[in-house]
C-alpha positions in Angstrom: 105.7 12.0 -56.0 103.9 14.4 -53.3 101.1 13.3 -54.3 102.3 10.0 -53.4 103.7 10.9 -50.7 100.5 12.8 -49.1 98.5 9.8 -50.2 100.8 7.6 -48.4 101.1 10.1 -45.5 97.1 9.9 -45.7 97.0 6.3 -45.7 99.2 5.9 -42.4 97.3 8.7 -40.7 93.5 6.3 -42.1 95.5 3.2 -40.6 96.6 4.7 -37.6 93.0 6.5 -37.1 91.7 2.1 -38.1 94.1 0.5 -36.0 93.2 3.3 -32.6 89.2 2.3 -33.2 89.9 -1.5 -33.9 92.0 -1.3 -30.5 89.3 0.7 -28.8 86.2 -1.8 -29.9 88.9 -4.6 -28.7 89.3 -2.8 -25.1 85.5 -1.9 -25.1 84.0 -5.4 -25.8 87.0 -7.0 -23.1 85.3 -4.5 -20.9 82.2 -5.9 -21.7 83.2 -9.6 -21.1 84.7 -9.2 -17.7 83.0 -9.0 -14.4 81.7 -6.1 -13.2 83.6 -5.0 -10.4 82.4 -3.0 -7.2 84.6 -2.1 -4.4 83.9 -0.8 -0.9 85.0 3.0 -0.2 87.9 1.1 1.8 88.6 -0.8 -1.0 88.2 -4.1 0.6 85.1 -5.2 0.2 84.9 -6.5 -3.2 81.5 -7.9 -5.0 81.7 -9.4 -8.8 79.0 -9.7 -11.2 79.4 -11.8 -14.2 79.3 -9.9 -17.1 76.2 -12.6 -18.3 74.9 -11.4 -14.9 74.3 -15.1 -13.9 76.9 -15.2 -11.2 78.1 -13.3 -8.3 81.2 -13.6 -5.7 82.4 -11.9 -2.9 85.7 -11.2 -0.9 87.2 -9.1 2.1 90.3 -8.3 2.2 91.6 -11.0 -0.3 89.6 -13.6 1.7 87.0 -15.4 0.2 83.5 -15.3 1.4 80.8 -16.0 -1.2 82.6 -18.2 -3.9 80.8 -18.2 -7.6 77.1 -18.3 -6.9 74.0 -18.4 -9.5 71.7 -15.1 -10.0 68.5 -14.6 -11.6 64.6 -14.9 -11.5 62.5 -17.6 -12.7 59.7 -16.8 -14.1 55.9 -17.6 -14.2 54.1 -17.7 -17.5 57.0 -16.6 -19.3 60.3 -17.7 -20.6 63.2 -17.1 -18.1 65.6 -14.1 -19.1 68.4 -16.3 -20.9 72.0 -15.1 -22.8 72.1 -11.6 -21.5 74.8 -9.4 -22.4 76.0 -6.2 -20.1 75.2 -3.2 -22.1 75.0 -0.2 -19.6 76.4 0.3 -16.0 76.1 3.8 -14.4 77.8 3.8 -11.4 77.7 6.1 -8.1 79.2 7.0 -4.7 77.2 8.2 -1.5 78.2 9.4 1.8 75.4 10.8 3.8 74.5 10.7 7.4 71.2 9.9 8.2 69.5 11.3 11.7 67.7 8.2 13.2 64.9 8.0 15.5 64.7 5.4 18.7 67.0 3.4 17.7 70.7 1.7 18.2 72.4 5.1 17.0 71.4 8.6 16.8 72.6 8.4 13.0 73.5 6.2 10.5 76.3 6.5 8.2 75.3 5.3 4.5 78.8 5.1 2.7 79.0 2.7 0.1 80.2 2.8 -3.7 77.0 1.2 -6.3 76.9 0.2 -9.6 73.8 -0.2 -12.0 74.0 -2.6 -14.3 71.5 -3.4 -17.2 71.5 -6.6 -19.1 69.7 -7.4 -22.2 68.7 -10.3 -24.3 70.8 -11.1 -27.0 68.4 -13.0 -28.7 64.9 -13.0 -28.7 63.0 -9.7 -27.9 66.0 -8.1 -26.1 64.0 -8.2 -22.7 66.3 -6.2 -19.7 67.2 -6.9 -16.4 68.5 -4.5 -14.2 70.9 -6.0 -10.9 71.9 -3.0 -8.6 74.5 -3.5 -6.5 76.3 -1.8 -3.3 79.3 -2.6 -1.8 80.3 -1.3 1.8 82.8 -1.5 3.9 81.1 -3.6 6.4 78.8 -5.6 3.0 77.6 -6.1 -0.3 73.9 -6.0 -1.5 72.4 -6.5 -4.8 68.5 -6.8 -6.3 67.0 -7.5 -9.2 64.4 -5.2 -11.2 62.6 -5.0 -14.5 61.5 -2.0 -16.4 58.2 -1.4 -17.8 54.7 -1.9 -16.6 54.1 -5.2 -18.1 53.1 -7.7 -15.1 55.3 -10.2 -13.7 54.9 -13.2 -11.7 57.5 -15.0 -10.5 58.2 -19.0 -9.2 61.1 -18.2 -7.3 65.1 -17.1 -7.5 67.9 -18.7 -9.0 69.6 -16.6 -6.5 72.0 -18.5 -3.9 74.8 -18.2 -1.8 78.1 -20.5 -1.7 80.0 -19.9 1.0 83.5 -20.1 0.6 85.1 -23.7 2.2 82.4 -25.9 4.2 81.3 -22.8 6.1 80.5 -23.3 9.7 77.2 -21.0 10.3 74.5 -20.6 12.6 71.0 -21.6 11.5 67.1 -21.7 12.7 64.3 -23.4 10.8 62.5 -21.1 9.3 59.2 -21.8 11.4 55.9 -19.2 10.9 56.6 -17.3 13.6 60.3 -17.1 13.6 61.0 -18.6 17.4 63.5 -21.4 17.1 66.8 -21.8 19.0 69.9 -21.7 16.7 72.2 -24.5 15.7 75.8 -24.5 14.7 76.7 -26.7 11.4 78.4 -27.0 8.8 77.1 -26.3 5.3 77.7 -30.1 4.5 75.6 -30.6 7.5 72.1 -28.6 6.4 69.5 -30.4 6.3 68.1 -30.1 2.2 64.4 -30.5 2.5 64.4 -27.7 5.5 64.6 -24.0 5.1 66.4 -21.9 7.1 65.5 -18.5 8.5 67.9 -15.0 7.8 70.1 -13.9 8.8 72.5 -17.2 8.5 75.8 -16.0 10.1 79.2 -17.8 8.9 82.8 -17.4 9.4 85.1 -18.0 6.4 87.4 -21.1 7.1 90.5 -18.8 7.7 88.5 -17.2 10.7 89.4 -13.6 9.4 85.6 -13.0 8.5 82.6 -12.7 10.2 79.1 -12.5 7.8 75.5 -13.0 7.9 73.4 -13.7 4.7 70.2 -11.5 5.4 67.4 -9.5 3.2 66.4 -6.0 3.5 63.5 -4.0 2.4 61.1 -6.1 1.3 58.0 -3.9 0.4 56.5 -4.6 -2.6 58.0 -7.9 -2.7 58.5 -11.3 -0.3 59.9 -12.7 2.5 62.4 -16.3 1.4 64.7 -18.8 3.5 67.7 -20.5 2.6 68.0 -23.8 1.5 70.6 -26.0 1.0 71.4 -27.2 -2.4 75.0 -29.1 -2.8 77.3 -26.6 -1.6 74.9 -23.6 -1.8 72.3 -21.9 0.0 69.2 -21.2 -2.3 66.8 -18.2 -1.8 63.4 -19.5 -1.5 60.4 -17.5 -2.0 58.1 -17.6 0.7 53.9 -17.9 -1.1 50.5 -17.4 0.0 49.1 -20.1 1.5 46.0 -19.8 -0.6 48.5 -19.3 -3.6 51.0 -22.0 -3.8 52.4 -20.7 -7.8 53.6 -18.4 -8.3 55.5 -17.5 -5.6 55.3 -13.3 -6.3 52.9 -11.7 -8.7 53.1 -8.2 -10.0 51.0 -6.2 -12.1 53.3 -3.7 -13.3 57.3 -4.3 -13.5 59.6 -5.8 -10.6 62.0 -4.7 -7.6 62.9 -7.4 -5.3 64.3 -7.4 -1.8 68.2 -6.6 -0.9 69.7 -9.8 -0.9 72.7 -8.6 1.8 75.9 -9.7 3.1 77.0 -8.3 6.0 80.8 -8.1 6.8 83.4 -7.9 10.1 86.3 -9.4 11.8 84.2 -10.6 14.7 80.3 -11.7 14.7 80.0 -8.9 17.5 81.0 -6.3 15.1 77.7 -7.0 13.0 75.7 -5.6 15.9 76.2 -2.3 15.6 76.0 -2.6 11.4 73.7 -0.5 9.8 74.0 -2.4 6.7 69.9 -3.5 6.8 68.8 0.0 7.9 70.4 1.5 4.7 69.3 -0.5 2.3 65.6 1.0 3.3 64.3 4.2 2.7 64.9 6.5 5.2 62.2 8.3 7.0 60.4 11.0 5.5 58.2 13.5 8.1 57.8 14.5 11.5 58.5 11.2 14.0 59.7 13.4 16.5 56.7 12.2 18.5 57.7 9.0 18.9 59.1 7.9 22.5 60.7 5.1 23.5 60.7 3.8 26.5 59.7 0.3 29.3 56.0 -1.0 29.6 54.7 -2.7 32.3 52.9 -6.1 30.5 50.2 -8.3 32.2 50.5 -11.2 30.0 54.1 -13.0 30.9 52.8 -13.3 35.0 49.0 -14.0 34.1 47.1 -17.4 32.3 47.9 -18.3 28.4 44.7 -16.7 27.6 45.3 -13.4 28.9 44.1 -11.7 32.1 40.4 -11.4 32.4 39.4 -8.1 32.2 39.2 -5.7 34.8 39.5 -2.4 35.7 40.7 -2.3 39.3 43.6 -5.3 37.4 44.6 -2.6 34.9 44.6 0.2 37.6 47.0 -2.4 39.4 49.3 -2.3 36.7 49.2 1.9 35.5 50.1 2.5 39.3 52.9 0.0 39.2 54.0 2.2 35.7 53.5 5.3 36.9 55.3 4.4 40.6 58.3 3.0 38.6 58.7 5.4 35.9 57.8 3.7 33.4 55.7 5.5 30.5 53.9 2.4 29.0 51.2 -0.4 30.1 50.4 -3.0 27.6 47.0 -4.4 27.9 47.6 -7.7 26.0 44.8 -10.2 25.1 41.3 -10.2 27.0 40.4 -7.0 26.6 38.0 -6.7 23.9 34.2 -7.3 23.8 33.2 -10.7 22.7 34.7 -14.0 23.2 38.2 -13.8 24.8 41.8 -15.8 23.8 44.6 -14.6 22.4 45.8 -16.7 20.1 42.6 -17.8 17.4 40.9 -15.1 15.6 38.0 -15.6 17.0 34.6 -14.1 14.9 32.5 -13.0 18.2 35.2 -10.7 19.1 34.8 -6.8 18.5 38.5 -5.0 19.0 36.6 -1.8 18.6 34.5 -2.3 21.6 35.8 -3.1 25.3 34.5 -6.1 27.3 31.4 -5.4 29.7 32.8 -3.6 32.7 35.6 -2.1 31.0 35.8 2.0 29.7 38.6 2.2 28.0 37.9 6.5 27.6 38.1 5.9 31.4 41.3 4.0 31.7 43.3 6.2 29.4 42.1 9.0 31.3 42.8 7.7 34.4 46.4 6.7 33.4 47.3 10.0 31.4 47.0 11.3 34.6 50.0 9.0 36.3 51.8 9.5 32.8 51.2 6.3 31.7 49.9 5.9 28.3 48.0 2.7 27.5 49.2 0.2 24.7 46.6 -2.6 23.6 47.0 -5.9 21.8 44.9 -6.7 18.8 44.6 -10.2 16.6 46.2 -9.0 12.7 42.9 -10.8 11.5 40.9 -9.0 13.5 42.8 -5.4 12.5 43.2 -6.2 8.8 39.8 -6.2 7.4 38.9 -3.0 9.1 42.1 -1.0 9.7 41.0 2.5 9.4 38.1 2.0 11.8 40.7 0.1 14.6 43.1 2.8 14.2 40.7 5.8 14.6 38.7 4.2 17.9 41.9 4.0 19.2 43.4 7.1 18.5 40.0 8.4 19.9 40.4 6.9 23.5 43.8 8.2 23.5 45.5 4.6 23.2 49.3 5.7 22.5 50.0 2.2 20.2 49.4 -1.5 19.3 51.2 -5.2 19.6 49.1 -6.7 16.7 49.9 -10.8 16.6 49.6 -14.1 15.0 50.2 -13.1 11.4 52.9 -16.2 11.4 53.6 -15.1 7.7 56.5 -13.5 5.6 54.7 -13.9 2.3 53.7 -10.9 -0.2 50.6 -10.5 1.4 51.7 -10.2 4.8 54.8 -7.9 3.5 52.2 -5.7 2.2 50.1 -5.9 5.8 53.3 -4.5 7.1 53.5 -1.6 5.4 50.0 -0.4 5.2 49.7 -0.8 9.2 53.3 1.1 9.7 51.4 4.1 7.2 48.1 3.9 9.0 49.9 3.6 12.6 52.6 6.8 12.0 49.4 8.9 10.3 47.8 8.6 13.6 50.8 9.1 16.3 50.8 5.6 17.1 53.4 3.2 18.2 53.5 -0.6 16.2 55.0 -3.5 17.6 54.6 -7.1 15.5 54.6 -10.6 16.9 54.2 -13.7 15.3 56.4 -11.6 12.9 58.5 -12.4 10.7 62.6 -11.1 10.9 63.2 -7.5 10.5 63.9 -6.0 7.3 64.8 -2.5 8.0 61.2 -1.0 7.8 61.9 0.6 11.3 64.1 2.9 9.4 61.2 4.2 7.1 58.8 4.1 10.2 60.2 4.9 13.0 56.6 4.1 14.9 56.9 0.6 13.9 59.3 0.6 16.9 60.2 -3.0 17.8 58.8 -6.8 16.6 59.1 -10.2 17.7 60.1 -13.2 15.5 62.2 -14.5 18.0 62.1 -17.5 20.3 62.2 -15.1 23.3 61.1 -15.1 27.1 57.4 -15.9 26.8 58.4 -19.4 26.0 59.6 -19.8 29.8 55.7 -20.0 30.4 55.3 -23.3 28.0 59.0 -24.8 27.3 62.8 -25.2 28.4 63.9 -24.4 25.0 65.1 -20.6 26.3 68.3 -21.9 27.4 71.2 -19.7 28.4 73.2 -20.4 25.4 70.2 -19.1 23.0 70.6 -15.7 25.1 73.7 -15.8 24.1 73.2 -16.8 20.5 70.8 -14.1 19.7 73.0 -11.1 20.1 74.8 -12.5 17.4 72.1 -13.7 15.3 68.7 -12.3 15.6 69.3 -9.2 16.4 71.3 -8.2 13.7 68.4 -7.7 11.6 66.8 -4.9 13.9 64.8 -4.5 17.3 63.9 -7.9 18.9 61.0 -7.9 21.5 62.2 -10.8 23.3 60.0 -9.0 26.6 62.9 -9.8 29.5 62.6 -8.7 33.0 61.6 -12.2 34.4 62.5 -12.0 38.2 61.8 -15.5 39.4 65.5 -16.5 38.7 67.3 -19.9 38.7 69.4 -22.3 36.7 68.5 -24.9 34.1 68.8 -27.6 36.7 66.4 -25.7 38.8 63.8 -24.2 36.1 60.2 -25.9 35.7 57.9 -25.1 33.8 55.0 -22.7 34.9 52.5 -20.8 32.6 52.1 -18.7 35.4 54.4 -16.5 37.3 57.4 -18.3 35.3 60.7 -18.7 36.2 63.6 -18.1 34.1 66.9 -20.3 33.4 69.5 -17.4 34.4 70.0 -14.9 37.1 69.1 -11.8 38.3 72.4 -10.4 36.6 71.3 -11.7 33.3 67.8 -10.3 33.2 69.6 -6.7 34.1 72.2 -7.5 31.6 69.5 -7.8 28.5 68.1 -4.5 29.1 71.5 -3.1 27.4 72.2 -6.1 25.4 68.9 -6.7 23.4 67.9 -3.8 21.3 64.1 -2.9 21.6 63.2 0.9 21.7 60.3 -0.3 23.1 61.1 -2.9 26.0 58.9 -4.7 28.3 58.7 -5.1 32.3 57.3 -8.2 31.7 56.9 -9.6 35.2 54.0 -9.2 38.0 54.7 -5.4 40.0 54.8 -7.9 43.0 57.9 -9.1 41.4 59.8 -6.3 41.8 58.6 -5.0 44.9 61.7 -4.2 47.0 63.9 -6.5 44.7 67.1 -6.2 44.3 68.1 -4.7 40.4 64.7 -3.3 40.1 66.3 0.3 40.1 68.4 -0.3 37.1 65.8 -1.5 35.1 63.9 2.1 36.3 67.2 4.0 35.1 68.4 1.7 32.1 67.0 3.5 28.7 65.7 1.8 25.5 67.0 4.3 22.3 70.8 4.6 22.6 73.4 7.2 20.5 75.7 4.9 20.4 76.7 1.3 20.6 79.9 -0.6 20.8 81.1 -4.3 20.8 83.7 -5.1 23.1 83.5 -9.1 23.5 81.8 -12.2 23.4 81.8 -15.1 21.1 78.2 -16.4 19.8 76.6 -18.9 22.6 78.9 -17.9 25.1 79.2 -14.8 26.6 79.2 -11.2 25.4 79.8 -7.4 26.8 78.3 -4.7 25.1 78.4 -1.2 25.7 75.8 1.6 24.9 75.7 5.5 25.2 73.0 7.4 25.9 73.9 11.4 25.7 77.5 11.7 28.2 76.4 8.2 30.2 77.2 4.4 29.0 75.6 1.5 29.9 77.5 -1.8 29.5 75.4 -5.4 29.6 77.5 -8.6 30.5 76.1 -11.9 29.6 77.4 -15.5 30.0 76.0 -19.3 28.8 75.9 -21.2 31.6 78.4 -24.1 30.6 81.0 -21.0 29.7 83.6 -19.1 32.0 80.7 -19.1 34.2 81.4 -17.8 38.1 84.4 -16.2 36.3 85.5 -12.6 36.5 84.9 -10.4 33.5 87.8 -7.9 32.8 86.2 -4.8 30.4 88.6 -2.2 29.2 87.3 1.3 29.6 89.1 2.9 26.8 85.7 3.3 25.0 85.6 6.3 27.5 86.2 9.9 27.2 88.6 11.5 29.3 87.4 12.1 32.6 86.4 10.7 35.3 83.3 8.4 35.8 81.0 7.0 38.2 80.9 3.1 38.0 77.8 2.0 39.2 77.7 -2.0 38.8 74.9 -4.7 39.2 76.3 -8.1 39.2 76.0 -11.5 40.3 75.5 -12.3 43.9 75.5 -15.6 46.1 71.8 -17.0 44.5 70.1 -16.9 41.0 67.9 -14.0 42.8 70.7 -11.8 44.3 72.6 -8.9 43.5 75.3 -7.7 44.7 75.5 -3.3 43.9 78.7 -1.9 44.1 79.8 1.8 43.3 83.5 3.2 42.3 85.2 6.1 40.4 87.1 4.8 36.8 88.9 6.4 33.9 89.4 5.1 30.5 92.7 3.9 31.4 91.3 1.2 33.6 89.5 -2.4 33.8 86.5 -3.1 35.3 85.8 -5.9 36.7 82.5 -8.0 36.8 81.3 -11.0 38.5 79.1 -13.6 36.6 77.8 -16.4 37.9 77.0 -19.3 35.5 74.0 -18.3 33.3 74.8 -15.2 34.5 75.2 -11.6 34.0 76.0 -7.8 35.1 75.4 -4.2 34.3 76.9 -0.7 34.8 75.7 2.6 34.3 78.8 4.8 33.9 78.3 8.5 34.7 80.5 11.4 33.9 81.3 12.8 37.5 81.0 16.6 37.5 
């Protein structure tokens, strides 16, 4: 009996153990079959990845943002990855502070919960696909990786974003130079035959969440646009023009760009977000030499082909920059030896030699003697084949930076060019400004000398058309600027209205007031900011004293109020002083008083110096008063107008 009892007891123990193991296996199987969920640090943002890696969804505070949407890659020359199962998950919590150089804040908090999800094919060779996932309090991001050293070619991505409901979005066509206006459309109204640029900025049907779909860290990959397929916005990879397929080729393995969704209560809340930068590697090495600031510029007020090379003319702009306290003068097209012209890489042009009659080292010495650094313009097709020779020449001359233009592409080859020239200029301590550029994806975080870039319908178009409207100006802070610095090139001082505006290639006008021209220096983020008009336009001009004083890099940025396409009030801090820019469109709240609550100020009294719209587009009214954080500042804004404010502590 004892044995039996013992046997019975032993059998019961074994059965219990078997039952426990079976229960554990069932639990593991159920967990493996469930979606992989990653929550933000505050628990409000949720991204779900299906257990077979085929779909994802995003929500914020219970508000559906992205409905179930496709994931995956389209391989070229190999079967697509199918029948995946989640093999392994590794989680990570990150909370670090990254010091920044010359941007919209002095530091960035990189705080997220992440997961590395390893999927394996059930059949065949058992190939693996890795999906990295991050959830921040203000957004989510994911990317794909393949292990090993085997070549990889892609026809494209299956990735798509299905906005919850028929979302209303701000979109712009993916023009090669990324210089088109934005339009507000529902997803169902988007054309299926048009690729739309990132970021695409939408709001959920509830109105509780604003979000922007964009990309980050393109290095080693290629750019992309979004195309409507049914109710989805499908990622479309950019292919080099001489190789339309496959869209992307890697000799060994693959790491894609991050697909990102920025999230906030209001569209303006996304302006201060560091999400795009945080998805890029932080800078390594010493970039303390990077000096942000404003630059005199000769092209905007002159002919389209560029100013004719002339030592006296160049010295005139240098003298202006010195007198105004501007640290730079940008010499645009026409300075180099050979045929002149702005837009084509003419074969006879040599950008390592100055035009006849121009002594560039002597000009550099003249400028340096007045505290001004010179920047040079060049066509990218002249730079790319002889980059080291070109940049070594400029460094030897004493040039402080380069503006490289007309890439007008975002494919794999051009993405690699961006990385190469950012590295090459950083090694030589040269600033880099890219024009004819794609929308930023955070490369500035890794190379702070890459100080600004175009990829925007900016003020240069006043010379050629009337499409830079007040509404467009008030859309940019909520759309294009979310991705990174925007070289809009403000400073036009021949101000008008949409009714009085006329297109002029030389000495152009603007469609907005002087007050708005000033406010742009606060609202538009660009650590290298142009002072675009002719020196004579600024002589004794009302408001120019604000341009002389306003910084171009900041310790803190705060969105105060506004709606896309209508108005904005933005505050930025440098040191203990705050700067406020207020802008309004022509048809919205024009001729009104903008009331700005000053609760963002610390305790104490501040001297408020205000530049606001006057009686005509070219007039500015300057007033001073003392204020505290408990007060509300009233600003007069004309139609298509604006105001700028400096708030300095009273000692």
